N, C-alpha and C positions, 0 to 999 in steps of 0.2 A: 606709430606702433600701437598706441592705445585705440585709435579709431579702427585699425585693422583687426584688433582683437574683438572689438564690439561687432564689427561687420561679420567676422567669422562666427561669433556666437549667434548672430541673427540668422545666418545661413544654416547653422546646425539646428536651430529651433524650427526653421521652415522645413528642413528635411525630416525632422522628427514628426512634424504635423502631417506630412505626406504619408509617413510610414504607419501612422496610427489613426484609429477612428476617434471621433470626438474632439473636444477642445484640447489643444496642446498647452497644458499649464506649465509655466516656468517655475521651477523650484529654486528660488533665489531671493535674497533680501530685496525689499520693495525698491530701494534706491537703485539697485542694479537693474531691476526690471525697467525702471524709467530711463536709465541710460541706454539700455538696449532698444527701447522704443524710440528714443531720440535718434539713434543711429539708423533705425529702420524706417523712421518717419511714419510711425504707426501709433494710433491711440492705444491706451491700456485698458483691458478689462480685468476687474478684480472681483472675485467672489469672496464675500465675507461669510464665513461659515464656522461651525463648531463640530468637532468629531462626535460629540454627544447629542447633536441635534438630529432627531429622527426625520424631520422635514428635509434637512440638508442631505441626509443619506438618500432620501427618496428622489432627489434631483440628480443623483450620480448617473443613472442610466440615460437620463435626458441629455446631460452635458457630455456624455460619451457617445451620443448618437452621431452617426456619420454626417447627416445633414447639418447638424449644429456645428460640428467640427469644420466642415467645408465652409460654412458661412463665417465663422469666427476666425479661423486660422488665417484666412486671407485678409482680414480687416485689422485684427488686434494682436498685440503681445498680451498674453493672458497669464494670470497668476491667481492662486488661492491663498487667503490669509485666515489663519485660525484665530478667532476673536479672543480665545483664552490665552494666547501667547503675549508676553510683555511687549515684544517688538510690534505686534499688531496694535495693541492698545496705545502704544506710544505714537504710532503713525496716525491712528484715528484721533487721538487727542491733539496732535499737532495741527490737524485739519479742523478741529472742533466739531467733529461729526458725532451725531447721536445715532445709535443703531436700534431701531424700533423692533425689529424681528429678523430672524434668519431663515434662509440665506438672503443676503442683500447684495444686489449687483450694482457695482459702481464703475463708471466709465470715465476715463481721464484723457486729457490731451497728453502728448508725449512729455510736456513740461510739468505735468502734475496737477493741472487745473481740472476740477470736476466738471464734466460737460453733460453727464446724464446719469440717472439712477433708475433702478427698477426693483420692485418687489413682485417678481414674476409668478404667474401660474406655472404649474409643472407640466409643460407641454413643449414639444420641439418647436411648434409654430410660434408660440409666445416668446420663447427665448430668442429665436431668430428675429422676431419682430423688434424686440428691444435692442438687439445689436444693430439692426438696420436703422432704427431711430437715432441711436447714438452717433451714427455716421452721417446723419441727415440734419444739417444745421437748423432747418425750420421745425424739426420735431424734437430736438434735444430739450432736456429739462432746463438747461442753462438759459433758454429763451422764454421760459414760462412766465417769469416775472414781467417781462416786457409785454407778453401776450395778455396778461391779466390787466396791466395798466391800459392796454388798448381796448378793454371792455369785455373780454371773454369771461363770463360768469356761469358757464354751464356746470352743473353739479359734479359730474365726473372729473372735469378738469380742475375744479376747485379742490376736490379730494386729492388729486395728484399733486397740485401745487402745495397744498397744506402739508402733505407728507414730505415733499422735497424740502420745503422750508424748515420742517422739523428736523430732518436729517442734517441740514447745513447750519442749523442754529439761527435761522433768520426769523426771530420771534415776531417782529413787526408784520412781516408778510403773512406768517402763519395765522396770527390773530385776525388780520383783516380778511383773509380768504375764508377762514372758518366762520367768521361773522356773516359774510355774504352767503356762505353755504347754509348756515343754520336758519337764516331768515327765509330761505326757500322751502324749508321742511314743514309740512302741516303738523299740527300738534299730535294728531293720531299716528304719526310715523316716527315720533321721537325715539321710541324704544324698539324700532325694527332692527333687523340684523345689520344692515348697512350703517345706520346711525350709531349702533352700539360699537361697531368696529371703529368708527370715526372718534367716538368718545374714548375708546381704549388707546388708540394709537396716535391720534393727531391733536386733539383739542388740549390746549394748555391754560386757557383763560376761564376763570370761574364765572365771569360775566357773560360768557358766550350763551346764547339762548338754549342750546342743547345741554350745556353744563348746568344751567339753572333748572332746566326741566328734570335732569337726573337727580339733583339734590331735592327738589320740591316733590318729586314723585318717586322717591326711593323705593317705596313699597311695590310699585308696579315693576320697576327694574329688578328688584330682588326676586319677585315671582318668576321672572323670565331667566335671570342670569345668576341667581344665588348670591353668595357673599361677594363674588367678584364685582357686583354693582357697587357695594360699599367701598371696596378697595379702589375702584376707579374714581369714584366721587371724592374720596379722601385724598387721592393723589392729585387730582385737579385743584382742590382747595389748597393743599399744602404747597404744591409747586407754584401756585399763584402768589401765596404769601411770601415764599422765600425766593421769588424771582427778583430781578433788578427793578421791575416796576412795583413789586410788592414792598420794596424798601421805601417807596414813596407813598404807600397807603396812608390815608388819614385814619385816626382811631375808629371812625364809623365803619370803614371798609374792613378793618381787622376784626371788628365785632361781627361783621357779616360772615367772616371765615369761621369764627367761633360758633355762631348760630347754625351755620351749615354743617359743621362737624357734629354738633349735638343732634341736628335733625336726622342725619344719616345713621345715628346710633352710637357715636363715640361718647364715652363717659364724660360728663361735664367737667369734672376735675382735670381729666387728661386734656380735654379740649382747651381749658383755661391755661394749663401749663404750656401748651404748644403756642398759644397766641400771646403769652405774657410779655416776653421781651420785645417782640415787634410793637406791641401796643405801648409799652413804656417808652421805647425809643421814639415812637411817633409823637408822644406828648413832649418829649425833650425837644424835638424839632420845632414844635409849636410854642416852645418856651412856657410850658405849663408844668412846672415842677411839682406843684401841689397834686395835680391829677395823676402824674406819674407815680408819686409816692402813695397816693390812695389806692391805685391799681395794684402796686406791689404789696401794700399792707393787707389788702383783702386776700392776696395769695398766701402771704405769711401766716395769716390767721387760720387758714384752712389746710395748710400743708405742714408736714414735719420736715424742716430743713436741717441739714447738718452744718457744722461750723464752716466747712469749705464753701458751702452755698451762700451762707450769710456773708462770708468774706467777699465772694464774687459780687453780691448785691451792693455791698458797701463801696467797693471799688468803682462799680458802675455809676452809682449816684455821685460819689465824690468827683469823678472825672467828667461826668456828662450832664449833671443837673444844671439847668439854666439859672437857678436861683437857690435860695436857702430854705424854701418852704419844706423841703424834704428832711431837714436836719432833725427835728423832733422824732420823726419816724425812724430815721437812720440810727440815731443813738439808741432808740428802743430795740431795734433789731440787733444791734451789736451787743447790748446787754443780755438779750436772749441767748445769743451765741456764746457769750462768756459764761453763761450758766450751764452750758452743756459740757460734756466730756471732750476736752480739746487738748491738743499737743501744745507744748510751750511755744513752738513756732507760730501756731495759729493764734495763740493768745497775744503774742508780740505783734502780729499783723493786725489783729482786731483793734488793739489799743492804738496802733499807728493810724488806722483809718478813723477811729473815733476822734483822735486829736485833729485830724484833717477836717472832719465834719464840724467840730466845734470851732476851729479856726475860721471856716467859711462863714459861720454864724456870728463871728465877732466875739466869741466867748474865750478870750485869750488865756485867762487864768486857768479855766477848766481844760483848755486844750493843752497847756503846758503840763498839767498833772497827767493827762493821758499819754502825752509824748514821753514824759519821764518814765512812766510805767513800762511803755513799749521798749525804751532803751534798757531799763533794768533787766527785763526778760531776755532781750537779745544778748546782753553781756553775760548773763548767767548761763546761757545755753550756747555760747560761742557762735552766735549768729552775727554776720557782718552788720556793723552799726553805722556805716557811713550815712545812710539815709536818715537814721534817727538823729544823729548829731546835726545834720543839715536842718531837719525839721525843728529841732529845739532852738537852733540859732535864729531861725526865721520867726520864732514866737516871742523873741525878746523885745 
């Protein structure tokens, strides 16, 4: 019965396609679209769009063209997904897709595997060409990685591969392809329109030669592209820092991010704040507690922290510091916090962290005093004292 319904729906879609010009878009949940495609044994074409996207609107006559409809309706089950809708965002997140711009054309197997993508020019011939490529195994995006491994390093292909790997979240392939692409670009072409689009849409790595050129020659790029040049450079630097590979950066690499941010015009204090925690954590990983404490201390000396921020720092060092070199700094920071206007709960937390720091340094008597003060504050303000009682018992 279920298969009969799916087949009937397929027939209705086919009849609808015959009766109308252009692509016959199915208005149904994406899961239902794939079920229909499986019954029809057809791939799925998905246009990702937004109703507020003017470029998307300009594609509507093209997608409604009779030639496009004739080409697509015979090949695909088609649907449109509004990127602003929660269901669309959930679908894209489930696939771990990144949407660089709209409209984006995605082509799937009936089972939901991405086989091709396109950021098409707005012409009937181009839209038809992308559909034909999606149904030609040798031309599909899904085969580009293998083609790259086989030695194809032509610039236009590398751009296509870089974008496809960006959409699919394949950072390793993206970085490799864009490195090969950038090495082919003469220095006097780094700021041309094509490479500017590559920097905007595809490059993720601050060590890419084009990204380095952007940061080093920010004045030239600003003359051509205005403030957008700073925004693109900042995005590449920060996405590098907070990527999975950025989590493995050595302190020297993190300082490169800081220097790059300052070079493109970001206020040094703001740049320092953005790179602070990654640099501190990098020192922790190297078991350099003293360097971590010094880096944090320089920040504390030049910034006005509130009690909650001091408390976060205290917890970070108590939980993560590889040694006790930070304790003199940490107790100083906590005393600064206690001199501020704080809530009773914040005071109790700060004394608790102070006791933990002193315990780590082997100053048991001083740790007990701080722990008892934390307990008193917790009791007076009806705060759960389980952790305080446990802390004091461990200091005996």
